[in-house]
N, C-alpha and C positions, 0 to 999 in steps of 0.2 A: 870746187864747183865755182863757177864764175859768178861774180855779183852782178846784179843787173841795174838800170835805171829804168824808170816807169816813163814810157812815153804818154803824152796827154791823150793822144786820140784813142779812142774806143768806140766799138760798135757793140751795142747791146738793144735788146728788145724785151727785156727781163729786169723786174725791180733788183735782182743780185747784180753785181758788176764784178767779174772777175778781174784781179790784178793782174799786171803783165805777166805773159807767159801761160796763162791759164785760160780755159773754156769751161761753161757750167753745161752739165749734160743732164739730160733725163733720161735714166737707165730704160730699155724695153721692159715689158712685162716678163716674167721668168715663165717658162714652160710647164703647164700643169698637168700635161698629158704626155706619155711616150709615143712615138710613132705608131706603135702597136696598139695604143688605146689605154694604157695603163696611167691610172691618175695617180699622181705623184702627191704625197702629204708635202705642206711648206717646208719640213726640215731637209728633206732629198732633192728639193728644187735647186738647180744651179742657178747661181747670179749670172744674169747675162752680161757680155761684154761689149755689146751694142747699145747705143742710144741717140737721142735726138740732141743738137746742139741748141741750147736756149738761150746762150749769151756769151760773146767773145771779149777777151781782156786785151788790152794795148799790146802792140808789140813789144818784144825785149830789146833792150839795147845792151849787148855783150861789152864786156872790159875791152874788148879790141875795137870796138866802135859798131862792129857787124850789127846789123837790125835782122831779128828774126821775127818775121810777119806770121798771123796766125794762118794756119792752112785750110782752116774751115770758116763757115759763115753762120749765122743762128739760121736754123731749119735744116742744117744738112744732117745726113744720118751718119753716123760714125760708128767703127769696131775701136775700142782702146784696150790696153795691157789689162789681163784679167784682175790683176792685183794692184793696178794704177789708179791714181786718184785717191782722193777723201771724200768720204759721205758726208753729207750733211742734211738738215730735214728742214724744209721751208713751206709754211702754209699746207702742213699735213702731207706732202710729198717728199719723198728721198731722191735726192740730187746728189751728182757728183761733181768735183772741181778736178780737172784733169789737166795735167801739164801737156804743151804742145808735144813734148817729146813722147808722152805716153799714148798718144792717137798713133793708130796704125794703119787704118785704112778709111777711105771714103766710100759710102755706099751709093752707087747711082742706079736710081730707079727708074 
């Protein structure tokens, strides 16, 4: 795994500022009902792999000198790897810190 240097520039609109190479995501609410209308208990609800970007960390500078820019901006809706990211709690909300590499798609609505 390559070591990184942290660039000073960071775009955030949230009090938590991710470090270089990370984004802060608020996961979407899990589905409480199936398509056929069956209500699921909380233990059976699948955690979503989609959410809204709240804050973006600075670009990463790899050992090779190459700069890796954040592929998203605050407010973007994204899909991320199901088991990617680390869960944190802040202000009563469950949030995720997700690496740039764990982001898979941008939702354009």
